[in-house]
C-alpha positions as CSV (number, residue, x, y, z in Angstrom):
1,M,-25.6,-162.9,-31.0
2,L,-23.6,-164.3,-33.8
3,A,-24.7,-161.6,-36.5
4,L,-23.6,-158.7,-33.7
5,Y,-20.4,-160.6,-33.0
6,V,-19.4,-160.4,-36.7
7,V,-20.3,-156.9,-37.0
8,A,-18.3,-156.1,-33.9
9,G,-15.2,-158.1,-35.4
10,H,-15.3,-156.1,-38.5
11,A,-15.7,-153.0,-36.4
12,R,-12.7,-153.8,-34.4
13,W,-10.6,-154.5,-37.8
14,L,-11.6,-151.3,-40.0
15,L,-12.1,-148.7,-37.2
16,W,-9.2,-149.2,-34.7
17,E,-5.4,-149.5,-35.4
18,G,-5.0,-153.1,-34.2
19,H,-3.0,-155.1,-31.9
20,S,0.4,-154.7,-33.3
21,A,0.2,-150.9,-33.5
22,W,-1.0,-150.8,-30.1
23,L,1.8,-152.9,-28.6
24,K,4.1,-149.9,-29.9
25,S,3.0,-147.6,-26.9
26,S,2.2,-147.8,-23.5
27,H,-1.1,-147.5,-22.3
28,A,-3.3,-147.9,-18.7
29,W,-3.6,-151.3,-17.6
30,W,-7.4,-151.1,-18.0
31,E,-7.1,-150.2,-21.8
32,N,-4.7,-153.2,-22.1
33,A,-7.2,-155.5,-20.7
34,L,-9.8,-154.2,-23.2
35,A,-7.5,-154.5,-25.9
36,Y,-6.5,-158.0,-25.2
37,A,-10.1,-159.1,-24.6
38,S,-11.2,-157.4,-28.2
39,A,-8.8,-160.1,-29.6
40,S,-11.8,-162.8,-28.8
41,L,-13.6,-161.0,-31.7
42,R,-11.2,-162.2,-34.6
43,F,-13.4,-165.4,-35.2
44,G,-15.8,-164.1,-37.5
45,H,-15.2,-167.2,-40.2
46,E,-15.7,-169.4,-37.1
47,A,-18.9,-167.7,-36.6
48,V,-20.3,-168.2,-40.3
49,M,-19.9,-172.0,-39.8
50,V,-22.2,-171.6,-37.1
51,F,-24.8,-170.0,-39.2
52,F,-24.3,-172.7,-41.7
53,V,-25.3,-175.2,-39.1
54,L,-28.5,-173.2,-38.1
55,S,-29.5,-172.8,-41.6
56,G,-29.2,-176.6,-42.1
57,F,-31.2,-176.9,-38.6
58,F,-34.1,-174.7,-39.6
59,I,-34.6,-176.1,-43.2
60,H,-34.7,-179.8,-42.5
61,L,-36.6,-179.1,-39.0
62,R,-40.2,-179.7,-40.3
63,S,-39.3,-182.7,-41.9
64,A,-36.9,-184.1,-39.0
65,R,-40.3,-183.6,-36.8
66,Q,-42.3,-185.8,-39.3
67,S,-39.9,-188.2,-38.9
68,A,-40.0,-188.1,-34.9
69,Q,-43.6,-188.1,-34.6
70,G,-43.5,-191.7,-36.3
71,G,-44.7,-190.5,-40.3
72,R,-42.7,-190.2,-43.3
73,M,-40.8,-187.4,-44.4
74,E,-42.7,-185.6,-47.1
75,A,-40.9,-184.6,-50.4
76,V,-40.5,-181.0,-50.9
77,P,-42.5,-179.2,-53.7
78,V,-39.8,-177.9,-55.5
79,G,-41.4,-174.9,-57.2
80,A,-43.0,-173.7,-53.9
81,Y,-39.9,-174.4,-51.7
82,A,-38.0,-172.2,-54.4
83,L,-40.5,-169.5,-54.4
84,R,-40.5,-169.2,-50.4
85,R,-36.8,-169.3,-50.3
86,A,-36.6,-166.6,-53.1
87,H,-39.4,-164.8,-51.4
88,R,-37.5,-164.7,-48.0
89,L,-33.9,-164.1,-48.9
90,L,-33.6,-162.3,-52.4
91,P,-35.4,-158.8,-52.0
92,A,-33.0,-158.2,-48.6
93,Y,-30.4,-159.3,-50.9
94,G,-31.0,-156.9,-53.9
95,L,-31.3,-153.9,-51.2
96,A,-27.9,-155.1,-49.9
97,L,-26.4,-154.6,-53.6
98,I,-27.8,-151.3,-54.2
99,V,-26.6,-150.1,-50.7
100,T,-23.3,-151.3,-51.5
101,V,-23.0,-149.6,-54.8
102,L,-24.0,-146.3,-52.8
103,L,-22.0,-146.3,-50.1
104,D,-18.9,-147.3,-52.4
105,T,-19.6,-144.6,-54.9
106,A,-20.0,-142.0,-52.2
107,G,-16.7,-143.4,-50.6
108,R,-14.8,-143.6,-53.6
109,H,-15.5,-140.0,-54.5
110,F,-14.7,-138.5,-51.2
111,W,-12.2,-141.0,-49.6
112,P,-10.9,-143.1,-52.1
113,P,-7.5,-144.6,-50.9
114,L,-9.1,-147.5,-49.1
115,Y,-11.3,-148.3,-52.0
116,L,-8.2,-148.2,-54.3
117,A,-6.3,-150.7,-52.0
118,A,-3.8,-147.6,-51.3
119,S,-4.4,-147.0,-47.4
120,G,-1.0,-148.0,-46.8
121,D,-1.8,-150.5,-44.3
122,A,-0.5,-154.0,-46.1
123,H,-3.3,-156.3,-44.8
124,L,-6.2,-154.0,-45.6
125,D,-4.9,-153.2,-49.1
126,Q,-4.4,-157.0,-49.8
127,V,-8.4,-157.7,-49.0
128,F,-9.5,-154.6,-51.0
129,A,-7.3,-155.1,-53.9
130,K,-9.8,-158.2,-54.6
131,T,-12.8,-155.7,-54.4
132,G,-14.8,-153.6,-57.2
133,Y,-17.3,-153.9,-59.8
134,S,-15.5,-155.7,-62.7
135,S,-17.7,-158.6,-64.8
136,A,-16.0,-161.2,-62.5
137,S,-17.8,-159.3,-59.2
138,V,-21.0,-158.3,-60.6
139,L,-22.1,-161.2,-62.8
140,P,-21.5,-163.7,-59.9
141,A,-23.5,-161.4,-57.3
142,L,-26.4,-161.1,-59.9
143,M,-26.4,-164.8,-60.0
144,V,-26.8,-164.8,-56.2
145,L,-23.4,-166.3,-56.3
146,P,-21.4,-163.3,-54.6
147,S,-17.4,-163.8,-54.4
148,S,-17.4,-167.2,-55.9
149,S,-15.1,-165.9,-58.8
150,G,-12.8,-164.9,-56.4
151,W,-13.8,-161.1,-56.4
152,H,-15.9,-159.5,-54.0
153,F,-19.1,-157.1,-54.9
154,G,-17.8,-154.1,-54.2
155,T,-16.6,-153.9,-50.5
156,N,-19.3,-156.2,-49.5
157,G,-16.8,-159.2,-48.7
158,P,-19.4,-161.0,-46.2
159,L,-21.8,-161.9,-49.0
160,W,-19.4,-164.6,-49.8
161,S,-21.3,-166.9,-47.4
162,L,-24.9,-166.3,-49.2
163,A,-23.1,-168.0,-52.3
164,Y,-22.7,-171.1,-50.3
165,E,-26.0,-170.8,-48.6
166,M,-28.0,-170.5,-52.0
167,I,-26.4,-173.6,-53.1
168,F,-27.1,-175.4,-49.9
169,Y,-30.8,-174.4,-50.6
170,L,-30.8,-175.9,-54.0
171,L,-29.3,-179.0,-52.9
172,Y,-32.1,-179.7,-50.4
173,P,-34.8,-180.9,-52.1
174,A,-32.4,-183.5,-53.6
175,W,-30.6,-184.4,-50.5
176,L,-34.1,-184.9,-48.6
177,W,-35.1,-187.2,-51.5
178,L,-32.0,-189.6,-50.6
179,R,-32.8,-189.0,-46.6
180,R,-36.4,-190.3,-47.1
181,R,-34.6,-193.7,-48.5
182,G,-32.4,-194.2,-45.5
183,L,-29.5,-192.4,-43.3
184,L,-26.7,-194.0,-44.5
185,L,-26.4,-192.1,-47.8
186,A,-27.8,-188.8,-46.6
187,F,-26.1,-188.6,-43.3
188,G,-22.9,-191.0,-44.1
189,V,-21.6,-191.0,-47.7
190,I,-22.4,-187.4,-48.8
191,P,-20.5,-185.9,-45.8
192,C,-17.7,-188.2,-46.0
193,S,-17.3,-187.3,-49.9
194,G,-16.7,-183.8,-48.5
195,L,-14.3,-185.2,-46.4
196,L,-12.4,-187.0,-48.7
197,L,-12.5,-183.8,-51.1
198,A,-10.9,-181.7,-48.1
199,F,-8.0,-184.5,-47.6
200,L,-7.7,-184.6,-51.4
201,G,-7.5,-180.5,-51.8
202,A,-10.8,-178.9,-52.8
203,P,-10.6,-177.5,-56.2
204,G,-11.7,-174.1,-56.2
205,F,-15.4,-172.7,-55.3
206,A,-17.4,-176.0,-56.1
207,G,-15.0,-178.1,-54.4
208,S,-14.8,-175.5,-51.0
209,V,-19.0,-175.5,-51.3
210,W,-19.0,-179.4,-51.1
211,V,-16.8,-179.5,-48.4
212,H,-18.8,-177.1,-46.4
213,Y,-22.0,-179.0,-47.0
214,A,-20.8,-181.3,-44.5
215,V,-21.0,-178.4,-41.9
216,W,-24.5,-177.6,-43.3
217,L,-25.7,-181.1,-42.7
218,A,-24.7,-181.0,-39.4
219,G,-27.5,-178.9,-38.7
220,A,-29.9,-181.1,-40.2
221,A,-28.5,-184.1,-38.4
222,L,-29.1,-182.0,-35.0
223,A,-32.8,-181.0,-36.2
224,E,-33.7,-184.9,-36.2
225,F,-31.6,-185.6,-32.9
226,L,-33.1,-182.7,-31.0
227,N,-36.6,-183.9,-31.8
228,R,-36.2,-187.2,-30.8
229,K,-34.1,-186.8,-27.7
230,E,-35.1,-185.1,-24.3
231,G,-33.1,-184.3,-21.3
232,R,-31.9,-180.6,-21.4
233,A,-29.2,-181.1,-18.7
234,V,-27.8,-184.1,-20.9
235,H,-27.8,-181.7,-24.0
236,V,-26.1,-178.8,-22.4
237,G,-23.3,-180.8,-20.9
238,L,-22.8,-182.7,-24.3
239,A,-23.3,-179.3,-26.2
240,L,-20.4,-177.5,-24.1
241,V,-18.0,-180.7,-24.6
242,V,-18.5,-180.9,-28.4
243,A,-18.2,-177.1,-28.8
244,V,-14.8,-176.7,-26.8
245,A,-13.4,-180.0,-28.4
246,G,-14.1,-178.8,-32.1
247,F,-13.0,-175.3,-31.3
248,A,-9.8,-176.4,-30.0
249,T,-9.4,-179.0,-32.9
250,H,-9.9,-176.1,-35.3
251,L,-7.3,-174.0,-33.8
252,L,-4.9,-176.6,-33.2
253,T,-4.5,-178.5,-36.3
254,G,-3.5,-177.8,-40.1
255,S,-5.2,-180.8,-41.5
256,P,-7.9,-179.8,-43.9
257,V,-10.0,-182.6,-42.6
258,L,-9.7,-182.1,-39.0
259,Q,-10.6,-178.3,-39.6
260,V,-13.8,-179.3,-41.4
261,L,-14.6,-181.6,-38.5
262,G,-13.8,-179.0,-35.9
263,H,-16.3,-176.6,-37.7
264,I,-18.7,-179.6,-37.4
265,A,-18.2,-180.1,-33.5
266,Y,-18.0,-176.4,-32.4
267,G,-21.0,-175.3,-35.0
268,G,-23.1,-178.2,-33.9
269,G,-22.3,-177.5,-30.1
270,V,-23.1,-173.9,-30.3
271,V,-26.8,-174.7,-31.8
272,L,-27.4,-177.2,-29.3
273,L,-26.6,-175.5,-26.6
274,A,-28.8,-172.8,-27.8
275,A,-31.6,-174.9,-28.5
276,S,-31.0,-176.7,-25.1
277,L,-31.2,-173.5,-23.2
278,S,-33.9,-171.8,-25.1
279,S,-36.9,-172.6,-22.7
280,A,-34.9,-171.5,-19.8
281,W,-33.7,-168.4,-21.2
282,S,-36.9,-167.1,-23.0
283,G,-38.0,-165.1,-20.1
284,F,-35.3,-163.1,-19.7
285,R,-35.6,-159.4,-21.0
286,P,-32.3,-159.2,-22.4
287,V,-32.8,-162.1,-24.7
288,R,-36.2,-160.2,-26.0
289,V,-33.9,-157.8,-26.8
290,L,-31.7,-159.9,-28.7
291,E,-34.5,-162.0,-30.2
292,W,-35.8,-158.5,-31.7
293,L,-32.3,-158.1,-33.2
294,G,-32.5,-161.5,-34.3
295,V,-35.2,-161.0,-36.7
296,R,-33.2,-158.1,-38.2
297,S,-30.0,-160.0,-38.4
298,Y,-30.1,-160.8,-41.9
299,S,-30.1,-157.5,-42.9
300,L,-27.5,-156.6,-40.3
301,Y,-25.2,-159.2,-41.5
302,I,-25.5,-158.2,-45.6
303,T,-25.5,-154.5,-45.2
304,H,-23.0,-153.8,-42.2
305,F,-19.8,-154.0,-44.1
306,P,-20.2,-151.3,-46.8
307,W,-21.0,-148.9,-43.9
308,L,-18.2,-149.6,-41.9
309,V,-15.7,-149.5,-44.9
310,L,-17.0,-145.9,-45.7
311,L,-16.1,-144.7,-41.9
312,S,-12.7,-146.5,-42.1
313,A,-12.1,-144.6,-45.6
314,W,-12.9,-141.6,-44.1
315,L,-10.5,-142.1,-41.4
316,F,-7.6,-143.0,-43.5
317,Q,-8.1,-140.0,-45.9
318,S,-8.9,-137.6,-43.2
319,Y,-6.5,-138.7,-40.3
320,G,-4.0,-141.3,-42.2
321,G,-4.9,-144.3,-40.2
322,R,-7.4,-145.6,-37.7
323,P,-7.0,-144.3,-34.1
324,A,-5.4,-146.1,-31.0
325,A,-8.6,-145.5,-29.1
326,G,-11.5,-147.8,-29.4
327,W,-14.4,-145.4,-28.9
328,L,-14.7,-145.1,-32.7
329,A,-15.0,-148.8,-33.2
330,V,-17.5,-148.8,-30.6
331,T,-19.4,-146.1,-32.1
332,G,-19.3,-147.7,-35.6
333,F,-20.5,-150.9,-34.3
334,A,-23.6,-149.2,-32.8
335,S,-24.0,-147.4,-35.9
336,A,-23.8,-150.3,-38.0
337,V,-26.3,-152.1,-35.8
338,G,-28.8,-149.1,-36.6
339,F,-28.1,-149.2,-40.2
340,G,-28.6,-152.8,-40.5
341,C,-32.4,-152.2,-38.6
342,L,-32.9,-149.2,-41.1
343,C,-32.5,-151.5,-44.1
344,F,-34.5,-154.3,-42.2
345,A,-37.5,-151.6,-42.1
346,L,-37.1,-150.5,-45.7
347,C,-37.0,-154.1,-47.4
348,E,-36.9,-157.2,-45.3
349,K,-39.7,-156.5,-43.0
350,H,-42.2,-156.8,-45.9
351,F,-41.0,-160.3,-46.9
352,L,-41.0,-162.2,-43.4
353,H,-42.8,-165.3,-43.0
354,A,-44.7,-166.4,-40.2
355,R,-42.6,-167.4,-37.1
356,L,-42.0,-170.9,-36.4
357,K,-42.7,-172.1,-32.9
358,L,-40.4,-174.8,-31.6
359,P,-42.1,-177.1,-28.9
360,G,-40.7,-178.3,-25.6
361,P,-36.7,-177.9,-25.3
362,V,-36.1,-176.5,-28.6
363,S,-38.7,-173.8,-28.3
364,A,-37.4,-170.3,-29.0
């Protein structure tokens, strides 16, 4: 659902004229209702924060279960752990880089204005001015740190979150070593150091990664919480309160520290809500469809944007801008989902690991 939300938000942004342009002309009431409702799709960055919490949750889940069952958390064999992460993530990531190059090459040849940051839309041009294939964008991407220099690999800006994730994965064995020696340093001192850095002002990419590490560790904390506690109704109520309060804090404050705490709260709340409801909703057919898409969500997330950019570039070249009607955005969303599923079948499908079964209230 999070991946679909991000794709829908990007389709709205790239394939629809936007709310300010929409207001300049009159429309039927139902069209206005849909346009206003689509504003709910503008929180893509917030969805990525939930991704971070989910990532920390699943990476730490095995160790959390060991602790909950009365045993001692085992150290992670670093070599095997790194090989497993690389096997799972890097092939699909490599395909995403290739897909980005191919689609961008076609777009630059046939419909160049958007790629050259010359579409005439000030916001889009500002974003695409930071895209391309200079050494500042290509070298970080080849090191699996896309966008860490401030320049995106081609048009595939959403890859930025992969750079954060890769560093979080690399830090996990060392963090687990600390966690095996106690809660305070792992869940207290380290996250607080990130909050302190947010207060002082995170210096560049490295500082931003460390600040957001607290969000990732919130997922690890949830893995331990859900393996020790029971009572689904309590979890649902707690999850709703925490998620709403965190999101409100994020939206209403300008404090960097409160922003991070808001990320932790709404990200943790959403994950807690999903885990608490999973055993109740797992039998519904729509959930099975979402589960099918969920297996493909990594490929979907890392390949959809260049495809949508190609469609948007065609619009600017052929019609001078994006349409007022939203049907093309809907069509683009569906085609981007299909394209992501195709990329999954071509590559990621062959690098999946055995699915993890979660017992009790956190089964999925």
